[in-house]
C-alpha positions in Angstrom: -26.6 -52.4 -31.3 -27.1 -53.3 -34.9 -24.5 -52.8 -37.6 -24.8 -53.4 -41.3 -21.1 -53.3 -42.1 -18.4 -55.3 -40.4 -14.8 -54.1 -40.8 -11.8 -56.1 -39.5 -11.5 -53.7 -36.6 -15.1 -54.0 -35.8 -14.8 -57.8 -35.7 -11.9 -57.4 -33.4 -14.1 -55.2 -31.2 -16.6 -58.0 -31.1 -14.2 -60.8 -30.4 -12.2 -58.8 -27.8 -15.3 -57.6 -26.1 -16.3 -61.2 -25.5 -13.6 -61.5 -22.9 -10.2 -62.1 -24.5 -7.3 -61.7 -22.2 -3.9 -61.4 -23.8 -0.4 -61.4 -22.5 2.3 -59.4 -24.2 5.8 -58.3 -23.4 8.4 -55.9 -24.7 11.3 -53.8 -23.6 12.0 -50.1 -23.6 13.9 -47.9 -21.2 14.3 -44.2 -20.6 17.9 -43.3 -20.0 18.6 -41.8 -16.6 15.7 -43.4 -14.7 15.7 -46.5 -12.6 12.2 -47.4 -13.8 12.0 -48.6 -17.4 9.2 -47.0 -19.5 7.6 -47.9 -22.7 6.5 -45.1 -24.9 2.7 -44.6 -25.5 3.3 -45.1 -29.3 5.3 -48.3 -28.8 2.6 -49.6 -26.4 -0.2 -48.9 -28.8 1.7 -50.7 -31.6 2.3 -53.8 -29.4 -1.3 -53.9 -28.2 -2.6 -53.6 -31.8 -0.2 -56.4 -33.0 -1.2 -58.7 -30.1 -4.9 -58.2 -30.8 -4.5 -58.7 -34.6 -2.5 -61.9 -34.1 -4.9 -63.3 -31.5 -8.0 -62.5 -33.6 -6.3 -63.3 -37.0 -7.3 -59.8 -38.3 -5.5 -56.7 -39.6 -4.1 -54.5 -36.9 -6.7 -52.2 -35.4 -6.3 -48.5 -34.6 -5.0 -48.3 -31.0 -4.1 -45.1 -29.1 -2.6 -44.9 -25.6 -2.5 -41.6 -23.7 0.7 -42.1 -21.8 3.9 -44.0 -21.4 3.7 -47.2 -19.4 5.9 -47.2 -16.3 7.7 -50.5 -15.7 6.3 -51.0 -12.2 4.2 -54.0 -11.2 0.6 -53.1 -10.8 0.8 -50.0 -13.0 -2.2 -49.6 -15.4 -3.1 -47.4 -18.3 -6.1 -47.3 -20.6 -5.8 -47.4 -24.3 -8.5 -47.1 -26.9 -9.3 -49.2 -29.9 -11.2 -47.3 -32.7 -13.0 -49.3 -35.4 -13.4 -48.0 -39.0 -17.1 -47.2 -38.2 -16.0 -44.9 -35.4 -17.1 -47.1 -32.5 -14.5 -47.5 -29.7 -13.5 -50.1 -27.1 -11.4 -49.4 -24.0 -8.4 -51.6 -23.3 -6.7 -51.9 -19.9 -3.0 -52.6 -19.8 -1.6 -53.8 -16.5 2.1 -54.4 -15.7 2.5 -58.0 -14.4 6.3 -58.2 -14.0 9.5 -56.3 -14.9 12.8 -57.9 -15.7 15.5 -55.3 -16.3 14.2 -53.3 -19.1 11.6 -55.8 -20.2 8.0 -54.9 -19.2 5.5 -57.7 -19.2 1.8 -56.8 -19.2 -1.7 -58.2 -19.5 -4.2 -56.7 -22.0 -7.9 -56.8 -21.1 -10.6 -55.3 -23.3 -13.8 -53.8 -22.0 -16.9 -56.0 -22.4 -18.9 -53.4 -24.4 -18.0 -51.0 -27.1 -19.1 -47.4 -27.4 -21.0 -46.5 -30.5 -19.6 -44.0 -33.0 -20.4 -40.4 -32.3 -21.7 -38.5 -35.3 
């Protein structure tokens, strides 16, 4: 795949696709449940911040389709979208839970999907 322009998000796509594995953690709880949850919006923000910090780039556009349940082994798929419209899948997997703190690994897919026109 050849590109003639390289945005910050696209360079993150390239760097992350080369196998970066990140660890992040945060806390969020829904009142009235025994399992803490992190909202999809908060998860997307944290994933974007971790990718940006690791790659020393501006925060990419990340969307996550669902809240993350604080149960070890739970996974969800988020999507990084570059300015050129290409996308990269990102898997988030809960590694541990301590009270309301949910710790998770972030693993990006190895190949991006080209923009759809």
